PDB file of N, CA, C and O in Angstrom:
ATOM      1  N   UNK A   1      98.405  -8.480 102.151  1.00  0.00           N
ATOM      2  CA  UNK A   1      99.413  -7.454 101.960  1.00  0.00           C
ATOM      3  C   UNK A   1      99.296  -6.895 100.542  1.00  0.00           C
ATOM      4  O   UNK A   1      99.176  -7.645  99.572  1.00  0.00           O
ATOM      5  N   UNK A   2      99.331  -5.572 100.441  1.00  0.00           N
ATOM      6  CA  UNK A   2      99.298  -4.926  99.136  1.00  0.00           C
ATOM      7  C   UNK A   2     100.706  -4.863  98.562  1.00  0.00           C
ATOM      8  O   UNK A   2     101.665  -4.555  99.270  1.00  0.00           O
ATOM      9  N   UNK A   3     100.817  -5.156  97.286  1.00  0.00           N
ATOM     10  CA  UNK A   3     102.102  -5.082  96.592  1.00  0.00           C
ATOM     11  C   UNK A   3     101.945  -4.169  95.381  1.00  0.00           C
ATOM     12  O   UNK A   3     100.858  -4.019  94.823  1.00  0.00           O
ATOM     13  N   UNK A   4     103.057  -3.569  94.997  1.00  0.00           N
ATOM     14  CA  UNK A   4     103.051  -2.665  93.847  1.00  0.00           C
ATOM     15  C   UNK A   4     103.581  -3.394  92.618  1.00  0.00           C
ATOM     16  O   UNK A   4     104.567  -4.126  92.701  1.00  0.00           O
ATOM     17  N   UNK A   5     102.934  -3.194  91.494  1.00  0.00           N
ATOM     18  CA  UNK A   5     103.416  -3.710  90.224  1.00  0.00           C
ATOM     19  C   UNK A   5     104.023  -2.503  89.507  1.00  0.00           C
ATOM     20  O   UNK A   5     103.317  -1.561  89.145  1.00  0.00           O
ATOM     21  N   UNK A   6     105.332  -2.546  89.311  1.00  0.00           N
ATOM     22  CA  UNK A   6     106.062  -1.399  88.768  1.00  0.00           C
ATOM     23  C   UNK A   6     106.891  -1.797  87.559  1.00  0.00           C
ATOM     24  O   UNK A   6     107.066  -2.978  87.257  1.00  0.00           O
ATOM     25  N   UNK A   7     107.385  -0.797  86.891  1.00  0.00           N
ATOM     26  CA  UNK A   7     108.302  -1.004  85.785  1.00  0.00           C
ATOM     27  C   UNK A   7     109.162   0.230  85.593  1.00  0.00           C
ATOM     28  O   UNK A   7     108.861   1.309  86.103  1.00  0.00           O
ATOM     29  N   UNK A   8     110.232   0.044  84.850  1.00  0.00           N
ATOM     30  CA  UNK A   8     111.089   1.163  84.484  1.00  0.00           C
ATOM     31  C   UNK A   8     110.743   1.515  83.038  1.00  0.00           C
ATOM     32  O   UNK A   8     110.874   0.695  82.129  1.00  0.00           O
ATOM     33  N   UNK A   9     110.300   2.749  82.854  1.00  0.00           N
ATOM     34  CA  UNK A   9     109.861   3.186  81.529  1.00  0.00           C
ATOM     35  C   UNK A   9     110.948   4.017  80.861  1.00  0.00           C
ATOM     36  O   UNK A   9     111.542   4.907  81.469  1.00  0.00           O
ATOM     37  N   UNK A  10     111.187   3.703  79.603  1.00  0.00           N
ATOM     38  CA  UNK A  10     112.074   4.487  78.752  1.00  0.00           C
ATOM     39  C   UNK A  10     111.204   5.594  78.167  1.00  0.00           C
ATOM     40  O   UNK A  10     110.369   5.340  77.299  1.00  0.00           O
ATOM     41  N   UNK A  11     111.399   6.809  78.639  1.00  0.00           N
ATOM     42  CA  UNK A  11     110.515   7.924  78.275  1.00  0.00           C
ATOM     43  C   UNK A  11     110.515   8.199  76.767  1.00  0.00           C
ATOM     44  O   UNK A  11     109.436   8.263  76.178  1.00  0.00           O
ATOM     45  N   UNK A  12     111.689   8.366  76.104  1.00  0.00           N
ATOM     46  CA  UNK A  12     111.649   8.636  74.672  1.00  0.00           C
ATOM     47  C   UNK A  12     111.016   7.505  73.850  1.00  0.00           C
ATOM     48  O   UNK A  12     110.339   7.760  72.855  1.00  0.00           O
ATOM     49  N   UNK A  13     111.240   6.263  74.270  1.00  0.00           N
ATOM     50  CA  UNK A  13     110.688   5.121  73.535  1.00  0.00           C
ATOM     51  C   UNK A  13     109.227   4.856  73.896  1.00  0.00           C
ATOM     52  O   UNK A  13     108.537   4.108  73.203  1.00  0.00           O
ATOM     53  N   UNK A  14     108.753   5.480  75.000  1.00  0.00           N
ATOM     54  CA  UNK A  14     107.390   5.267  75.480  1.00  0.00           C
ATOM     55  C   UNK A  14     107.110   3.774  75.688  1.00  0.00           C
ATOM     56  O   UNK A  14     106.067   3.255  75.289  1.00  0.00           O
ATOM     57  N   UNK A  15     108.080   3.101  76.328  1.00  0.00           N
ATOM     58  CA  UNK A  15     107.958   1.662  76.545  1.00  0.00           C
ATOM     59  C   UNK A  15     108.682   1.262  77.824  1.00  0.00           C
ATOM     60  O   UNK A  15     109.660   1.892  78.226  1.00  0.00           O
ATOM     61  N   UNK A  16     108.189   0.215  78.446  1.00  0.00           N
ATOM     62  CA  UNK A  16     108.833  -0.323  79.628  1.00  0.00           C
ATOM     63  C   UNK A  16     110.059  -1.132  79.194  1.00  0.00           C
ATOM     64  O   UNK A  16     110.022  -1.853  78.196  1.00  0.00           O
ATOM     65  N   UNK A  17     111.145  -0.998  79.962  1.00  0.00           N
ATOM     66  CA  UNK A  17     112.299  -1.853  79.686  1.00  0.00           C
ATOM     67  C   UNK A  17     112.169  -3.073  80.599  1.00  0.00           C
ATOM     68  O   UNK A  17     111.812  -2.946  81.770  1.00  0.00           O
ATOM     69  N   UNK A  18     112.454  -4.220  80.069  1.00  0.00           N
ATOM     70  CA  UNK A  18     112.331  -5.431  80.868  1.00  0.00           C
ATOM     71  C   UNK A  18     110.881  -5.808  81.101  1.00  0.00           C
ATOM     72  O   UNK A  18     110.015  -5.570  80.259  1.00  0.00           O
ATOM     73  N   UNK A  19     110.631  -6.401  82.258  1.00  0.00           N
ATOM     74  CA  UNK A  19     109.294  -6.898  82.598  1.00  0.00           C
ATOM     75  C   UNK A  19     108.768  -6.176  83.835  1.00  0.00           C
ATOM     76  O   UNK A  19     109.550  -5.570  84.567  1.00  0.00           O
ATOM     77  N   UNK A  20     107.459  -6.230  84.082  1.00  0.00           N
ATOM     78  CA  UNK A  20     106.931  -5.644  85.319  1.00  0.00           C
ATOM     79  C   UNK A  20     107.527  -6.375  86.526  1.00  0.00           C
ATOM     80  O   UNK A  20     107.810  -7.572  86.471  1.00  0.00           O
ATOM     81  N   UNK A  21     107.707  -5.634  87.599  1.00  0.00           N
ATOM     82  CA  UNK A  21     108.283  -6.175  88.821  1.00  0.00           C
ATOM     83  C   UNK A  21     107.317  -5.956  89.979  1.00  0.00           C
ATOM     84  O   UNK A  21     106.570  -4.977  90.000  1.00  0.00           O
ATOM     85  N   UNK A  22     107.337  -6.871  90.936  1.00  0.00           N
ATOM     86  CA  UNK A  22     106.452  -6.793  92.094  1.00  0.00           C
ATOM     87  C   UNK A  22     107.282  -6.416  93.314  1.00  0.00           C
ATOM     88  O   UNK A  22     108.296  -7.046  93.612  1.00  0.00           O
ATOM     89  N   UNK A  23     106.833  -5.375  94.015  1.00  0.00           N
ATOM     90  CA  UNK A  23     107.530  -4.887  95.206  1.00  0.00           C
ATOM     91  C   UNK A  23     106.563  -4.814  96.371  1.00  0.00           C
ATOM     92  O   UNK A  23     105.393  -4.474  96.198  1.00  0.00           O
ATOM     93  N   UNK A  24     107.051  -5.133  97.553  1.00  0.00           N
ATOM     94  CA  UNK A  24     106.237  -5.081  98.750  1.00  0.00           C
ATOM     95  C   UNK A  24     106.107  -3.693  99.345  1.00  0.00           C
ATOM     96  O   UNK A  24     105.267  -3.458 100.214  1.00  0.00           O
ATOM     97  N   UNK A  25     106.945  -2.764  98.872  1.00  0.00           N
ATOM     98  CA  UNK A  25     106.933  -1.417  99.441  1.00  0.00           C
ATOM     99  C   UNK A  25     107.555  -0.454  98.438  1.00  0.00           C
ATOM    100  O   UNK A  25     108.440  -0.831  97.670  1.00  0.00           O
ATOM    101  N   UNK A  26     107.090   0.786  98.451  1.00  0.00           N
ATOM    102  CA  UNK A  26     107.634   1.810  97.560  1.00  0.00           C
ATOM    103  C   UNK A  26     109.135   1.997  97.768  1.00  0.00           C
ATOM    104  O   UNK A  26     109.872   2.225  96.809  1.00  0.00           O
ATOM    105  N   UNK A  27     109.586   1.899  99.017  1.00  0.00           N
ATOM    106  CA  UNK A  27     111.015   2.085  99.306  1.00  0.00           C
ATOM    107  C   UNK A  27     111.867   1.033  98.603  1.00  0.00           C
ATOM    108  O   UNK A  27     112.973   1.334  98.155  1.00  0.00           O
ATOM    109  N   UNK A  28     111.373  -0.181  98.503  1.00  0.00           N
ATOM    110  CA  UNK A  28     112.121  -1.249  97.833  1.00  0.00           C
ATOM    111  C   UNK A  28     112.180  -0.987  96.329  1.00  0.00           C
ATOM    112  O   UNK A  28     113.222  -1.181  95.703  1.00  0.00           O
ATOM    113  N   UNK A  29     111.071  -0.550  95.757  1.00  0.00           N
ATOM    114  CA  UNK A  29     111.042  -0.208  94.329  1.00  0.00           C
ATOM    115  C   UNK A  29     112.001   0.949  94.042  1.00  0.00           C
ATOM    116  O   UNK A  29     112.720   0.937  93.043  1.00  0.00           O
ATOM    117  N   UNK A  30     112.004   1.936  94.919  1.00  0.00           N
ATOM    118  CA  UNK A  30     112.888   3.089  94.759  1.00  0.00           C
ATOM    119  C   UNK A  30     114.355   2.676  94.841  1.00  0.00           C
ATOM    120  O   UNK A  30     115.179   3.147  94.056  1.00  0.00           O
ATOM    121  N   UNK A  31     114.682   1.802  95.785  1.00  0.00           N
ATOM    122  CA  UNK A  31     116.062   1.325  95.912  1.00  0.00           C
ATOM    123  C   UNK A  31     116.493   0.578  94.655  1.00  0.00           C
ATOM    124  O   UNK A  31     117.615   0.755  94.181  1.00  0.00           O
ATOM    125  N   UNK A  32     115.605  -0.259  94.113  1.00  0.00           N
ATOM    126  CA  UNK A  32     115.890  -0.985  92.874  1.00  0.00           C
ATOM    127  C   UNK A  32     116.196   0.000  91.741  1.00  0.00           C
ATOM    128  O   UNK A  32     117.172  -0.168  91.010  1.00  0.00           O
ATOM    129  N   UNK A  33     115.361   1.019  91.606  1.00  0.00           N
ATOM    130  CA  UNK A  33     115.541   2.028  90.562  1.00  0.00           C
ATOM    131  C   UNK A  33     116.869   2.767  90.754  1.00  0.00           C
ATOM    132  O   UNK A  33     117.599   3.006  89.792  1.00  0.00           O
ATOM    133  N   UNK A  34     117.170   3.121  91.991  1.00  0.00           N
ATOM    134  CA  UNK A  34     118.427   3.795  92.300  1.00  0.00           C
ATOM    135  C   UNK A  34     119.631   2.941  91.940  1.00  0.00           C
ATOM    136  O   UNK A  34     120.637   3.452  91.449  1.00  0.00           O
ATOM    137  N   UNK A  35     119.529   1.642  92.185  1.00  0.00           N
ATOM    138  CA  UNK A  35     120.627   0.740  91.814  1.00  0.00           C
ATOM    139  C   UNK A  35     120.861   0.761  90.308  1.00  0.00           C
ATOM    140  O   UNK A  35     122.006   0.737  89.857  1.00  0.00           O
ATOM    141  N   UNK A  36     119.786   0.806  89.530  1.00  0.00           N
ATOM    142  CA  UNK A  36     119.933   0.866  88.066  1.00  0.00           C
ATOM    143  C   UNK A  36     120.599   2.174  87.624  1.00  0.00           C
ATOM    144  O   UNK A  36     121.434   2.187  86.720  1.00  0.00           O
ATOM    145  N   UNK A  37     120.216   3.263  88.275  1.00  0.00           N
ATOM    146  CA  UNK A  37     120.743   4.574  87.884  1.00  0.00           C
ATOM    147  C   UNK A  37     122.211   4.770  88.271  1.00  0.00           C
ATOM    148  O   UNK A  37     122.895   5.612  87.688  1.00  0.00           O
ATOM    149  N   UNK A  38     122.694   4.009  89.237  1.00  0.00           N
ATOM    150  CA  UNK A  38     124.071   4.197  89.711  1.00  0.00           C
ATOM    151  C   UNK A  38     125.002   3.047  89.336  1.00  0.00           C
ATOM    152  O   UNK A  38     126.172   3.048  89.719  1.00  0.00           O
ATOM    153  N   UNK A  39     124.495   2.072  88.594  1.00  0.00           N
ATOM    154  CA  UNK A  39     125.313   0.932  88.154  1.00  0.00           C
ATOM    155  C   UNK A  39     125.817   1.193  86.736  1.00  0.00           C
ATOM    156  O   UNK A  39     125.019   1.218  85.799  1.00  0.00           O
ATOM    157  N   UNK A  40     127.136   1.390  86.560  1.00  0.00           N
ATOM    158  CA  UNK A  40     127.674   1.672  85.227  1.00  0.00           C
ATOM    159  C   UNK A  40     127.367   0.592  84.194  1.00  0.00           C
ATOM    160  O   UNK A  40     127.469   0.850  82.995  1.00  0.00           O
ATOM    161  N   UNK A  41     126.997  -0.598  84.625  1.00  0.00           N
ATOM    162  CA  UNK A  41     126.674  -1.683  83.697  1.00  0.00           C
ATOM    163  C   UNK A  41     125.190  -1.756  83.345  1.00  0.00           C
ATOM    164  O   UNK A  41     124.796  -2.559  82.500  1.00  0.00           O
ATOM    165  N   UNK A  42     124.366  -0.927  83.983  1.00  0.00           N
ATOM    166  CA  UNK A  42     122.922  -0.932  83.716  1.00  0.00           C
ATOM    167  C   UNK A  42     122.590   0.104  82.638  1.00  0.00           C
ATOM    168  O   UNK A  42     123.232   1.151  82.541  1.00  0.00           O
ATOM    169  N   UNK A  43     121.601  -0.204  81.854  1.00  0.00           N
ATOM    170  CA  UNK A  43     121.207   0.667  80.737  1.00  0.00           C
ATOM    171  C   UNK A  43     120.902   2.109  81.166  1.00  0.00           C
ATOM    172  O   UNK A  43     121.399   3.029  80.516  1.00  0.00           O
ATOM    173  N   UNK A  44     120.112   2.360  82.226  1.00  0.00           N
ATOM    174  CA  UNK A  44     119.754   3.739  82.589  1.00  0.00           C
ATOM    175  C   UNK A  44     120.906   4.607  83.103  1.00  0.00           C
ATOM    176  O   UNK A  44     120.754   5.824  83.207  1.00  0.00           O
ATOM    177  N   UNK A  45     122.028   4.018  83.418  1.00  0.00           N
ATOM    178  CA  UNK A  45     123.150   4.763  84.007  1.00  0.00           C
ATOM    179  C   UNK A  45     123.591   5.946  83.137  1.00  0.00           C
ATOM    180  O   UNK A  45     123.803   7.043  83.655  1.00  0.00           O
ATOM    181  N   UNK A  46     123.728   5.740  81.842  1.00  0.00           N
ATOM    182  CA  UNK A  46     124.253   6.791  80.956  1.00  0.00           C
ATOM    183  C   UNK A  46     123.257   7.898  80.638  1.00  0.00           C
ATOM    184  O   UNK A  46     123.657   9.013  80.305  1.00  0.00           O
ATOM    185  N   UNK A  47     121.989   7.607  80.736  1.00  0.00           N
ATOM    186  CA  UNK A  47     120.958   8.579  80.354  1.00  0.00           C
ATOM    187  C   UNK A  47     119.823   8.594  81.378  1.00  0.00           C
ATOM    188  O   UNK A  47     118.688   8.266  81.032  1.00  0.00           O
ATOM    189  N   UNK A  48     120.100   8.964  82.627  1.00  0.00           N
ATOM    190  CA  UNK A  48     119.053   8.909  83.661  1.00  0.00           C
ATOM    191  C   UNK A  48     117.826   9.763  83.333  1.00  0.00           C
ATOM    192  O   UNK A  48     116.726   9.472  83.801  1.00  0.00           O
ATOM    193  N   UNK A  49     118.008  10.795  82.545  1.00  0.00           N
ATOM    194  CA  UNK A  49     116.887  11.667  82.170  1.00  0.00           C
ATOM    195  C   UNK A  49     115.865  10.947  81.293  1.00  0.00           C
ATOM    196  O   UNK A  49     114.744  11.427  81.126  1.00  0.00           O
ATOM    197  N   UNK A  50     116.242   9.805  80.736  1.00  0.00           N
ATOM    198  CA  UNK A  50     115.355   9.068  79.838  1.00  0.00           C
ATOM    199  C   UNK A  50     114.522   7.995  80.536  1.00  0.00           C
ATOM    200  O   UNK A  50     113.764   7.282  79.878  1.00  0.00           O
ATOM    201  N   UNK A  51     114.648   7.870  81.852  1.00  0.00           N
ATOM    202  CA  UNK A  51     113.984   6.768  82.553  1.00  0.00           C
ATOM    203  C   UNK A  51     113.181   7.246  83.755  1.00  0.00           C
ATOM    204  O   UNK A  51     113.502   8.255  84.384  1.00  0.00           O
ATOM    205  N   UNK A  52     112.121   6.488  84.058  1.00  0.00           N
ATOM    206  CA  UNK A  52     111.322   6.775  85.238  1.00  0.00           C
ATOM    207  C   UNK A  52     110.787   5.460  85.806  1.00  0.00           C
ATOM    208  O   UNK A  52     110.558   4.489  85.085  1.00  0.00           O
ATOM    209  N   UNK A  53     110.600   5.471  87.115  1.00  0.00           N
ATOM    210  CA  UNK A  53     110.010   4.344  87.819  1.00  0.00           C
ATOM    211  C   UNK A  53     108.510   4.580  87.883  1.00  0.00           C
ATOM    212  O   UNK A  53     108.064   5.610  88.387  1.00  0.00           O
ATOM    213  N   UNK A  54     107.729   3.634  87.375  1.00  0.00           N
ATOM    214  CA  UNK A  54     106.289   3.817  87.248  1.00  0.00           C
ATOM    215  C   UNK A  54     105.551   2.672  87.940  1.00  0.00           C
ATOM    216  O   UNK A  54     105.916   1.505  87.798  1.00  0.00           O
ATOM    217  N   UNK A  55     104.505   3.025  88.691  1.00  0.00           N
ATOM    218  CA  UNK A  55     103.623   2.014  89.263  1.00  0.00           C
ATOM    219  C   UNK A  55     102.440   1.850  88.318  1.00  0.00           C
ATOM    220  O   UNK A  55     101.785   2.828  87.956  1.00  0.00           O
ATOM    221  N   UNK A  56     102.168   0.599  87.917  1.00  0.00           N
ATOM    222  CA  UNK A  56     101.093   0.306  86.974  1.00  0.00           C
ATOM    223  C   UNK A  56      99.859  -0.308  87.635  1.00  0.00           C
ATOM    224  O   UNK A  56      98.744  -0.175  87.131  1.00  0.00           O
ATOM    225  N   UNK A  57     100.072  -0.986  88.773  1.00  0.00           N
ATOM    226  CA  UNK A  57      98.957  -1.693  89.391  1.00  0.00           C
ATOM    227  C   UNK A  57      99.251  -1.962  90.863  1.00  0.00           C
ATOM    228  O   UNK A  57     100.363  -1.755  91.348  1.00  0.00           O
ATOM    229  N   UNK A  58      98.210  -2.431  91.556  1.00  0.00           N
ATOM    230  CA  UNK A  58      98.328  -2.869  92.944  1.00  0.00           C
ATOM    231  C   UNK A  58      97.828  -4.309  92.986  1.00  0.00           C
ATOM    232  O   UNK A  58      96.800  -4.640  92.395  1.00  0.00           O
ATOM    233  N   UNK A  59      98.563  -5.149  93.687  1.00  0.00           N
ATOM    234  CA  UNK A  59      98.156  -6.543  93.862  1.00  0.00           C
ATOM    235  C   UNK A  59      97.856  -6.773  95.331  1.00  0.00           C
ATOM    236  O   UNK A  59      98.718  -6.578  96.188  1.00  0.00           O
ATOM    237  N   UNK A  60      96.634  -7.188  95.616  1.00  0.00           N
ATOM    238  CA  UNK A  60      96.218  -7.498  96.977  1.00  0.00           C
ATOM    239  C   UNK A  60      96.417  -9.001  97.174  1.00  0.00           C
ATOM    240  O   UNK A  60      95.633  -9.820  96.695  1.00  0.00           O
ATOM    241  N   UNK A  61      97.476  -9.332  97.883  1.00  0.00           N
ATOM    242  CA  UNK A  61      97.857 -10.728  98.075  1.00  0.00           C
ATOM    243  C   UNK A  61      96.788 -11.502  98.855  1.00  0.00           C
ATOM    244  O   UNK A  61      96.521 -12.664  98.548  1.00  0.00           O
ATOM    245  N   UNK A  62      96.183 -10.875  99.847  1.00  0.00           N
ATOM    246  CA  UNK A  62      95.184 -11.544 100.685  1.00  0.00           C
ATOM    247  C   UNK A  62      93.926 -11.898  99.894  1.00  0.00           C
ATOM    248  O   UNK A  62      93.339 -12.962 100.090  1.00  0.00           O
ATOM    249  N   UNK A  63      93.522 -11.006  99.006  1.00  0.00           N
ATOM    250  CA  UNK A  63      92.311 -11.222  98.207  1.00  0.00           C
ATOM    251  C   UNK A  63      92.604 -11.871  96.853  1.00  0.00           C
ATOM    252  O   UNK A  63      91.684 -12.281  96.145  1.00  0.00           O
ATOM    253  N   UNK A  64      93.884 -11.961  96.498  1.00  0.00           N
ATOM    254  CA  UNK A  64      94.321 -12.481  95.199  1.00  0.00           C
ATOM    255  C   UNK A  64      93.664 -11.707  94.048  1.00  0.00           C
ATOM    256  O   UNK A  64      93.111 -12.276  93.107  1.00  0.00           O
ATOM    257  N   UNK A  65      93.758 -10.372  94.179  1.00  0.00           N
ATOM    258  CA  UNK A  65      93.158  -9.479  93.190  1.00  0.00           C
ATOM    259  C   UNK A  65      94.189  -8.441  92.763  1.00  0.00           C
ATOM    260  O   UNK A  65      94.902  -7.876  93.592  1.00  0.00           O
ATOM    261  N   UNK A  66      94.254  -8.202  91.464  1.00  0.00           N
ATOM    262  CA  UNK A  66      95.136  -7.168  90.933  1.00  0.00           C
ATOM    263  C   UNK A  66      94.278  -6.076  90.326  1.00  0.00           C
ATOM    264  O   UNK A  66      93.324  -6.353  89.598  1.00  0.00           O
ATOM    265  N   UNK A  67      94.625  -4.824  90.634  1.00  0.00           N
ATOM    266  CA  UNK A  67      93.878  -3.691  90.108  1.00  0.00           C
ATOM    267  C   UNK A  67      94.836  -2.747  89.399  1.00  0.00           C
ATOM    268  O   UNK A  67      95.742  -2.184  90.013  1.00  0.00           O
ATOM    269  N   UNK A  68      94.625  -2.583  88.100  1.00  0.00           N
ATOM    270  CA  UNK A  68      95.449  -1.663  87.321  1.00  0.00           C
ATOM    271  C   UNK A  68      95.087  -0.232  87.676  1.00  0.00           C
ATOM    272  O   UNK A  68      93.924   0.078  87.931  1.00  0.00           O
ATOM    273  N   UNK A  69      96.082   0.635  87.690  1.00  0.00           N
ATOM    274  CA  UNK A  69      95.814   2.054  87.897  1.00  0.00           C
ATOM    275  C   UNK A  69      95.309   2.625  86.573  1.00  0.00           C
ATOM    276  O   UNK A  69      95.839   2.293  85.513  1.00  0.00           O
ATOM    277  N   UNK A  70      94.307   3.465  86.629  1.00  0.00           N
ATOM    278  CA  UNK A  70      93.780   4.084  85.409  1.00  0.00           C
ATOM    279  C   UNK A  70      94.888   4.874  84.727  1.00  0.00           C
ATOM    280  O   UNK A  70      95.090   4.768  83.517  1.00  0.00           O
ATOM    281  N   UNK A  71      95.593   5.657  85.508  1.00  0.00           N
ATOM    282  CA  UNK A  71      96.743   6.401  85.017  1.00  0.00           C
ATOM    283  C   UNK A  71      97.971   5.917  85.788  1.00  0.00           C
ATOM    284  O   UNK A  71      98.034   6.081  87.006  1.00  0.00           O
ATOM    285  N   UNK A  72      98.945   5.324  85.099  1.00  0.00           N
ATOM    286  CA  UNK A  72     100.151   4.877  85.799  1.00  0.00           C
ATOM    287  C   UNK A  72     100.762   6.026  86.600  1.00  0.00           C
ATOM    288  O   UNK A  72     100.761   7.176  86.161  1.00  0.00           O
ATOM    289  N   UNK A  73     101.282   5.694  87.780  1.00  0.00           N
ATOM    290  CA  UNK A  73     101.829   6.703  88.698  1.00  0.00           C
ATOM    291  C   UNK A  73     103.353   6.715  88.619  1.00  0.00           C
ATOM    292  O   UNK A  73     104.005   5.709  88.898  1.00  0.00           O
ATOM    293  N   UNK A  74     103.910   7.855  88.238  1.00  0.00           N
ATOM    294  CA  UNK A  74     105.367   7.997  88.210  1.00  0.00           C
ATOM    295  C   UNK A  74     105.838   8.195  89.644  1.00  0.00           C
ATOM    296  O   UNK A  74     105.472   9.170  90.300  1.00  0.00           O
ATOM    297  N   UNK A  75     106.651   7.261  90.121  1.00  0.00           N
ATOM    298  CA  UNK A  75     107.175   7.347  91.478  1.00  0.00           C
ATOM    299  C   UNK A  75     108.416   8.231  91.520  1.00  0.00           C
ATOM    300  O   UNK A  75     108.595   9.010  92.456  1.00  0.00           O
ATOM    301  N   UNK A  76     109.260   8.112  90.520  1.00  0.00           N
ATOM    302  CA  UNK A  76     110.475   8.923  90.408  1.00  0.00           C
ATOM    303  C   UNK A  76     110.910   8.978  88.957  1.00  0.00           C
ATOM    304  O   UNK A  76     110.786   7.991  88.231  1.00  0.00           O
ATOM    305  N   UNK A  77     111.412  10.108  88.536  1.00  0.00           N
ATOM    306  CA  UNK A  77     112.161  10.155  87.281  1.00  0.00           C
ATOM    307  C   UNK A  77     113.624   9.935  87.654  1.00  0.00           C
ATOM    308  O   UNK A  77     114.001  10.087  88.816  1.00  0.00           O
ATOM    309  N   UNK A  78     114.438   9.579  86.679  1.00  0.00           N
ATOM    310  CA  UNK A  78     115.852   9.388  86.959  1.00  0.00           C
ATOM    311  C   UNK A  78     116.499  10.642  87.508  1.00  0.00           C
ATOM    312  O   UNK A  78     117.292  10.576  88.447  1.00  0.00           O
ATOM    313  N   UNK A  79     116.169  11.778  86.931  1.00  0.00           N
ATOM    314  CA  UNK A  79     116.752  13.054  87.358  1.00  0.00           C
ATOM    315  C   UNK A  79     116.300  13.383  88.787  1.00  0.00           C
ATOM    316  O   UNK A  79     117.112  13.808  89.608  1.00  0.00           O
ATOM    317  N   UNK A  80     115.010  13.190  89.088  1.00  0.00           N
ATOM    318  CA  UNK A  80     114.510  13.452  90.443  1.00  0.00           C
ATOM    319  C   UNK A  80     115.220  12.570  91.468  1.00  0.00           C
ATOM    320  O   UNK A  80     115.610  13.038  92.538  1.00  0.00           O
ATOM    321  N   UNK A  81     115.382  11.294  91.134  1.00  0.00           N
ATOM    322  CA  UNK A  81     116.028  10.391  92.070  1.00  0.00           C
ATOM    323  C   UNK A  81     117.459  10.828  92.352  1.00  0.00           C
ATOM    324  O   UNK A  81     117.868  10.901  93.511  1.00  0.00           O
ATOM    325  N   UNK A  82     118.216  11.116  91.312  1.00  0.00           N
ATOM    326  CA  UNK A  82     119.616  11.510  91.508  1.00  0.00           C
ATOM    327  C   UNK A  82     119.717  12.829  92.266  1.00  0.00           C
ATOM    328  O   UNK A  82     120.616  12.995  93.090  1.00  0.00           O
ATOM    329  N   UNK A  83     118.809  13.772  92.004  1.00  0.00           N
ATOM    330  CA  UNK A  83     118.807  15.050  92.709  1.00  0.00           C
ATOM    331  C   UNK A  83     118.483  14.822  94.189  1.00  0.00           C
ATOM    332  O   UNK A  83     119.134  15.395  95.063  1.00  0.00           O
ATOM    333  N   UNK A  84     117.495  14.000  94.464  1.00  0.00           N
ATOM    334  CA  UNK A  84     117.111  13.700  95.850  1.00  0.00           C
ATOM    335  C   UNK A  84     118.273  13.031  96.589  1.00  0.00           C
ATOM    336  O   UNK A  84     118.529  13.345  97.751  1.00  0.00           O
ATOM    337  N   UNK A  85     118.963  12.129  95.935  1.00  0.00           N
ATOM    338  CA  UNK A  85     120.104  11.447  96.539  1.00  0.00           C
ATOM    339  C   UNK A  85     121.225  12.433  96.838  1.00  0.00           C
ATOM    340  O   UNK A  85     121.856  12.372  97.894  1.00  0.00           O
ATOM    341  N   UNK A  86     121.468  13.347  95.890  1.00  0.00           N
ATOM    342  CA  UNK A  86     122.531  14.351  96.074  1.00  0.00           C
ATOM    343  C   UNK A  86     122.216  15.258  97.257  1.00  0.00           C
ATOM    344  O   UNK A  86     123.099  15.588  98.048  1.00  0.00           O
ATOM    345  N   UNK A  87     120.944  15.660  97.374  1.00  0.00           N
ATOM    346  CA  UNK A  87     120.540  16.542  98.488  1.00  0.00           C
ATOM    347  C   UNK A  87     120.660  15.835  99.834  1.00  0.00           C
ATOM    348  O   UNK A  87     121.033  16.463 100.825  1.00  0.00           O
ATOM    349  N   UNK A  88     120.354  14.549  99.888  1.00  0.00           N
ATOM    350  CA  UNK A  88     120.477  13.798 101.137  1.00  0.00           C
ATOM    351  C   UNK A  88     121.934  13.653 101.573  1.00  0.00           C
ATOM    352  O   UNK A  88     122.231  13.632 102.767  1.00  0.00           O
ATOM    353  N   UNK A  89     122.841  13.552 100.597  1.00  0.00           N
ATOM    354  CA  UNK A  89     124.257  13.377 100.896  1.00  0.00           C
ATOM    355  C   UNK A  89     124.924  14.684 101.309  1.00  0.00           C
ATOM    356  O   UNK A  89     125.975  14.677 101.949  1.00  0.00           O
ATOM    357  N   UNK A  90     124.305  15.813 100.937  1.00  0.00           N
ATOM    358  CA  UNK A  90     124.904  17.118 101.240  1.00  0.00           C
ATOM    359  C   UNK A  90     124.738  17.513 102.692  1.00  0.00           C
ATOM    360  O   UNK A  90     125.190  18.585 103.095  1.00  0.00           O
TER     361      UNK A  90
END
């Protein structure tokens, strides 16, 4: 099974907050990011424009091999996620 190695990047600081996280599916990573953006106690809540969900690598569990992406892939910015959520609710 392929897994995604992701992190939440603080755009102005050009640094990941916390540690890399392993997700079995993009939808799970997206839900995690959404929880951070909508939790008043989480750091990204006040400044969603400053954060993005980024995939850094793929881990192949069957082969026990991890492959870093040459260019990290932005899955969602905070603003994109909140806009997408608003459109789905409308």
